[in-house]
N, C-alpha and C positions, 0 to 999 in steps of 0.2 A: 526504496523505489528508484534510487539513483544507482545504476549498475555499472560496474566495470566488466565489460564483456570479454575479458581476456583470460578465461578459464576454459577447461575442457569442454563444457557445454555452452560456451559463450555464444557461438554462432547460432545455435538453435534457440537460445533464450532471446538473443537480439531479434531474430526473425519473428518470434512470437510477440515481443514488445512492439515491433513495427506493425504487425497485423492488428494488434489490439490498441494501438496508440489513439485512434479516434475515440474509443470508449474511455480510455484513461484521461484524455484531455477534457472530454465532456464532463466526466465525473468530477475532476479537479476544479474545472471552471464553475460548475454548479455549486460545489461545496463552498468555494470562495465567495460566490455571489450571494449565497445564503448566509454568509458570515459565520460559517462553522469553523472551528479550529482545524487547521491542516497541520498534521504532524508527520514528519518523515522519520522512518526507522530503517536503518540501512546496515547491511553486512559491513563488518569492520574492514574486511579485505586486508587483514594484517596490520591495520593502523591502530595504534594505541595513543596517538597524540590528541585525539578529539577535535581535529581541525576540519570541521564540516565544510567551510568555504573552500579550503584547499582540496578536499576530496572532490567536491563538485567541479572545481576548475580542472583537476586531473581527468575526471570522467568526460568532460567536454572535449578534451584534446585526444581522446581515444576513439577507436571504432564504436559507433553508436552515439557519438556526441550529439547528433541531430535529435535523437530520442531523448537524451538527457536534457538538452536545451528546452525541449517542449514540456518537460515535467519538472524542471528545476524549482527548488524552493524560492519563495519570495522573501524579502527582508521581513523578519519578525516571525517566520514560521519555524517552529521547533524542529530540531534535527537531533536524533539519538542514534548512536552506533550500537549495534548488537553483535555479540560474539557467537551466537548460535542461531538456529532456525527461528525460534520464537522471539518476537519483539519484546517479550516480558522476561526472558531468561537472562538474569544478571544485568538488567538495565534499570534505569530510573523511570521507565515509562509509566508504571502504575502510579507513582507519586505525581507525575505531571498530569495524568488524566484526572486524578482525584482533585488536584488543585484547580483544574479547569471545570470541575463538576460535570464531567462527561459521563453519560449513562449508556449511550450506544456508540459502538464503533462501526464505521463503514470502512471495510478493508479493500484495498486495491494494490496492485503492484505485481510482484512475482517472487518466486514461482508459486502458483496456486497450490500444487500438491505438496509443497514443502513449507515454506515460510508463512504463507497466508493462512492455510488451514491450521497449522500448529499454533500460530499466534491467536487465531480465533478460539481454539480449544482452551488455551491458557487464559484468554480474556473471559470466557464463560466461567471457568473455575474461580476467577477473581470477582465474579458477580456482574460483569458487564453484559449488555445485550450486544449481539454481533450481527451485522449484515455484510455478506461478501458480495461485492459487485463483480460478478463473474466476467462480464464483458470488458472489465477494466483490469483484468489479471492476466499476466503472461504465464505460459506453461512450458515445460520441457517435454511433456508426454500427455497427449490428449486423453488416453484411456485412464492413466493415473489421476488426471485432473477430474475426469468424470466420477471416478470412484471416491476421490477425496471430497468432492462437493456433495455427493450423495451422503457420505458419512457425516459431513459437517451439518447437513440439514436434518437427517433422520436420527442420528445418534447424539450429536453434540448440541442440538437445539439452536443452530444458527439459521438465519434467513439467508437464502441465496437468491439474488435477483440478477437479471441479465444486464441492466444498465442503470444510468443515473435516474432515469424516470422511474424505474422499478424500485429504486431506493427512496423515492419520494423527494429527491433533490430538486427536481424541476419545479414542483409545487412550492417547495421552500424558497426557491429563488424568486418566484413570482411574489410570494408573501414579503420577502425581504425588500424587494424593489418598491413595495407600496409604503414602506416606513419612511 
């Protein structure tokens, strides 16, 4: 979810992140308020040093740093680097999720038609329930996004919701506030 927008499609992806930033912020805030584990899974961008704080610092100094700042991880939130589209492909993510006893994943970030849906497919194959918060996902191609979300819902068995409220996060937040 922390992007370095300095690649071929970087300008388009950054524009989509900016357009959907309100939904991303709302979803992230609601998940935190509901005390759900927030996990970051990020493209490695050629980094093999595992330095997540250094990666975030570098992203803050580049184009899109304002977006990165709004979505940056807080202390204690897990950060996993991924070498491929799927968050599960050659990463320790499944081990972390099992340790946290997570049953359902709420996916947000970018790009919908690539990393998000592929991660959701792999999560379903591993036995997780998956909800994609579409209004909190950036895209490079609106038509591919539409097709991939349809596939995710109709073929892969994922829920696709428009926003944090659709994901049930706002009601969870109200419940957490009462404790």
